[in-house]
Structures are given as C-alpha cells and as structure tokens.
C-alpha positions as CSV (number, residue, x, y, z in Angstrom):
1,M,19.6,28.2,-7.2
2,S,22.6,26.3,-6.1
3,V,22.2,23.2,-3.8
4,Q,25.0,24.7,-1.7
5,N,22.9,27.6,-0.7
6,S,20.3,27.3,2.0
7,P,16.8,28.3,0.7
8,E,15.8,31.0,3.2
9,G,12.2,31.9,3.9
10,F,10.6,29.3,1.7
11,T,6.8,29.0,1.8
12,I,4.5,26.5,0.1
13,S,4.7,28.6,-3.1
14,S,8.4,27.8,-3.6
15,A,8.3,24.1,-2.7
16,R,9.1,23.3,-6.3
17,N,12.5,25.0,-5.9
18,V,13.3,22.7,-3.0
19,Y,12.3,19.7,-5.2
20,S,14.7,20.9,-7.9
21,M,17.5,21.4,-5.5
22,L,17.1,18.0,-4.1
23,M,17.0,16.3,-7.5
24,E,20.2,18.2,-8.5
25,A,21.8,16.7,-5.4
26,K,20.6,13.1,-6.1
27,A,23.2,10.4,-5.3
28,P,24.3,8.6,-8.4
29,G,23.2,5.2,-7.1
30,T,19.7,6.3,-6.0
31,D,16.9,5.1,-8.2
32,T,15.4,8.0,-10.1
33,F,11.7,7.3,-9.3
34,D,12.5,6.7,-5.6
35,A,14.5,10.0,-5.5
36,H,11.6,11.8,-7.2
37,V,9.1,10.5,-4.6
38,I,11.3,11.4,-1.6
39,A,12.1,14.8,-3.1
40,C,8.4,15.5,-3.6
41,I,7.6,14.6,0.0
42,L,10.6,16.5,1.5
43,A,9.8,19.6,-0.6
44,M,6.2,19.8,0.5
45,S,7.2,19.1,4.1
46,F,10.0,21.6,4.1
47,A,7.8,24.4,2.8
48,E,5.0,23.6,5.2
49,A,7.4,23.4,8.1
50,K,8.7,26.8,7.2
51,A,5.2,28.3,6.9
52,E,4.0,26.7,10.2
53,H,7.3,27.3,12.1
54,I,7.7,23.7,13.0
55,P,10.8,21.4,12.6
56,L,11.0,19.3,9.5
57,V,10.8,16.1,11.6
58,D,7.2,17.0,12.5
59,A,6.2,17.5,8.9
60,V,7.7,14.2,7.7
61,G,7.2,11.9,10.7
62,L,10.7,10.6,11.0
63,E,13.1,11.0,13.9
64,A,16.1,13.3,13.2
65,D,18.7,10.6,12.8
66,Q,16.4,8.7,10.4
67,L,15.7,11.8,8.3
68,T,19.3,12.7,8.3
69,D,20.3,9.3,7.1
70,L,17.6,9.3,4.4
71,V,18.8,12.7,3.0
72,E,22.5,11.7,3.2
73,T,21.7,8.5,1.3
74,C,19.5,10.0,-1.4
75,F,20.7,13.6,-1.6
76,P,24.1,13.9,0.1
77,D,24.9,17.4,-1.3
78,A,21.7,18.8,0.1
79,L,22.3,17.7,3.7
80,A,24.4,20.8,4.5
81,W,21.5,23.3,4.0
82,L,18.7,21.0,5.0
83,S,20.2,19.7,8.3
84,R,19.7,22.9,10.3
85,D,15.9,22.7,9.7
86,I,15.5,19.1,10.6
87,G,15.0,19.7,14.3
88,R,15.4,17.2,17.2
89,R,12.5,16.0,19.2
90,D,10.5,12.8,19.6
91,I,7.8,12.1,17.1
92,A,4.3,12.0,18.5
93,R,1.7,10.0,16.4
94,S,-2.1,9.9,16.7
95,A,-3.7,6.5,17.0
96,D,-4.8,6.7,13.3
97,E,-1.3,7.5,12.1
98,A,0.2,4.8,14.2
99,C,-2.2,2.2,12.8
100,L,-1.5,3.4,9.3
101,L,2.2,3.2,9.8
102,D,1.8,-0.4,11.1
103,L,-0.3,-1.3,8.1
104,L,2.2,0.1,5.6
105,K,5.2,-1.5,7.3
106,S,3.5,-4.9,7.4
107,G,2.4,-4.4,3.8
108,A,5.8,-3.6,2.4
109,G,7.0,-5.9,-0.4
110,R,10.5,-5.9,1.1
111,Q,11.1,-5.3,4.8
112,T,13.9,-2.8,4.3
113,V,15.0,0.3,6.1
114,F,14.0,2.4,3.1
115,A,10.5,0.9,2.9
116,H,9.9,1.5,6.6
117,R,11.0,5.1,6.3
118,L,8.8,5.6,3.3
119,A,5.9,4.1,5.3
120,A,6.5,6.7,8.0
121,L,6.5,9.5,5.4
122,V,3.3,8.3,3.8
123,A,1.6,7.8,7.2
124,R,2.4,11.3,8.3
125,R,1.5,13.0,5.1
126,A,-1.8,11.1,5.0
127,Q,-2.8,13.2,8.0
128,R,-3.1,16.2,5.7
129,P,-6.5,17.1,4.2
130,N,-6.0,16.7,0.4
131,H,-5.8,13.6,-1.8
132,L,-2.9,11.6,-0.6
133,W,-0.9,12.0,-3.8
134,Q,-1.3,15.8,-3.5
135,D,0.0,15.9,0.1
136,L,2.9,13.8,-0.9
137,G,3.7,16.4,-3.5
138,L,3.4,14.0,-6.4
139,R,2.5,14.9,-9.9
140,H,-0.7,12.8,-10.1
141,R,-2.4,9.8,-8.7
142,G,-0.4,7.5,-11.1
143,D,2.8,8.4,-9.2
144,L,1.2,7.2,-5.9
145,S,-0.1,4.0,-7.6
146,D,3.4,3.3,-8.9
147,L,4.8,3.9,-5.4
148,M,2.4,1.5,-3.8
149,K,3.0,-1.2,-6.4
150,R,6.7,-0.8,-6.1
151,H,7.2,-0.7,-2.4
152,F,3.9,-2.0,-0.9
153,A,2.9,-4.6,-3.4
154,P,0.9,-6.8,-1.1
155,L,-1.3,-3.9,-0.1
156,A,-1.5,-2.6,-3.7
157,R,-2.8,-6.0,-4.9
158,R,-5.6,-5.8,-2.3
159,N,-6.9,-2.5,-3.9
160,S,-8.2,-4.5,-6.8
161,H,-11.1,-2.1,-7.5
162,D,-8.9,1.0,-7.6
163,M,-10.4,2.7,-4.5
164,K,-8.9,6.1,-3.6
165,W,-5.7,5.3,-1.8
166,K,-6.4,7.1,1.4
167,K,-9.9,5.6,1.6
168,F,-8.4,2.2,0.9
169,L,-5.7,2.4,3.5
170,Y,-8.1,3.4,6.2
171,R,-10.6,0.8,5.1
172,M,-7.8,-1.8,5.6
173,I,-7.2,-0.5,9.1
174,C,-10.9,-0.9,9.9
175,A,-10.9,-4.4,8.5
176,D,-7.9,-5.4,10.6
177,A,-9.6,-4.0,13.7
178,A,-12.7,-6.1,13.0
179,F,-15.0,-3.1,12.5
180,S,-15.9,-0.7,9.7
181,L,-17.0,2.9,9.4
182,C,-18.9,1.9,6.3
183,T,-22.5,0.6,6.7
184,A,-23.2,-0.2,3.0
185,P,-23.6,-4.0,2.4
186,S,-21.4,-3.7,-0.7
187,C,-19.7,-1.0,-2.8
188,G,-22.2,-1.7,-5.6
189,E,-25.1,-0.8,-3.3
190,C,-23.5,2.3,-1.8
191,G,-25.2,5.6,-2.3
192,D,-21.9,7.5,-1.8
193,F,-19.8,5.6,-4.3
194,E,-18.0,8.6,-5.6
195,T,-16.5,9.3,-2.2
196,C,-14.4,6.2,-2.4
197,F,-14.1,5.5,-6.1
198,G,-14.6,8.8,-7.9
199,D,-12.0,10.7,-9.8
200,E,-8.9,11.4,-7.7
201,T,-7.9,14.3,-10.0
202,G,-6.6,17.7,-9.1
203,E,-3.5,19.8,-9.5
204,S,-0.1,18.9,-8.1
205,L,0.5,21.2,-5.1
206,L,4.1,21.5,-6.2
207,A,3.0,22.7,-9.6
208,R,0.4,25.1,-8.1
209,G,3.1,26.5,-5.8
210,R,5.5,27.1,-8.7
211,R,2.8,28.9,-10.7
212,A,1.9,31.1,-7.7
213,A,5.6,32.0,-7.3
214,D,6.0,32.8,-11.0
215,L,2.8,35.0,-10.9
216,H,4.1,36.8,-7.8
217,G,7.4,37.4,-9.5
218,S,5.8,38.8,-12.7
219,R,3.7,41.2,-10.6
220,S,6.7,42.3,-8.7
221,A,8.6,43.1,-11.9
222,A,5.6,45.0,-13.4
C-alpha cells in the first residue's frame, strides 16, 4: 500500500498497515525509535477513530495544529492522506488526564515541544483500558520503558521497583496531591502485590490486529 493513497475504511484490525505506511514516510532526520513510537500511537489512534467515528484529535489528545505539525515533522509524506481525518475541535480532558499530562510534562528530561506532545499522546492513551504499552500500540513493555527513560528520565528513575507504568504514573499523581488510593503500609505488606508489580505481558494490539486481518483475508480467499 502506497503512502500516497488514503487508507479508506480502516478498523483496528488493519492498524498495522497504518504503522507501515507511516514508517515508510519517515523524515530522514527523525530518530528511528521516536518515529516507531509515534507511528505506533498514531496507527492505534487512527484505527480507533475510524471504528468509533471520531476525529483523530480525540484519539490522540492533541489539537489539530499540534498533530499536523507532529506528522509533518516526523512523516511528511503521510500528511496528505492523514490530514483529512485529523478533525478540528477543542480537546476536552478529564481531571485524571489533565493531572497525568501535567505530571509527564514536568517529568520530561528535556522541556521540548516534542516531549510535551509525546506527554499529551501518552496521557490520552492512558485513558484506554489495557496495559499502557498496548494502548500506545507498542511491541512490548520494554518499548514503553525505553520511551520513559529516553524522554521522561526523572520520572523513570522514580520507578525504581519497576511498578507497572500506568499504576506508577497514577501513584505519582496521588503522591503529588498528598493522598493515596492505596492503604497498604508498604508494597511488601500488600496483599494485592500482583496488581501493581505482576507481569505486564500480553500481545501487541498492532500484531493482534495484523493477524486478524490476515485470517480474514485467508477466509475470504477460501
């Protein structure tokens, strides 16, 4: 599929195709890992926006001009087909999302435009129900850990016990607000330890979607 052609009718099962198209359109000067992260997030968001009939800005949590600039910077050849799905309306945030966005911005290793936009993407995707790395469209938890260490190093260093990232981020919000939803005196004495520290394994949603699309294609051909 060419990056010049708009991917019509995409659903979550074909988000992997969006990812591939974006990576084909990567600007030469864009860091490969950063491009991978943004492409994963945009691919998941694009497919969900299509499935839920909402503008892309709602799925990613960036204003239209911010999202347009991000795509133009990282994937300039993709802007032509992606731009008509971006949508134009003000971003509404829940109190939880706004707190998470503030935490991520303040915890960025470098206070750059890119870091702040990445913070907005992570904060919006964290409102989804799965492991955070899955709802970002990443391959595995290691990708998310690398992202945090690279762009939010001060926060990443505070996760010294390797707590699940979504649990950790919301725990930091509770600490900053001088209250906690957790009543255990310490993690070692907690009877629900696995909730915060258990395996954060699972299947990449992009990989799951690609497999579903391949299975559907094989059935159609049969």
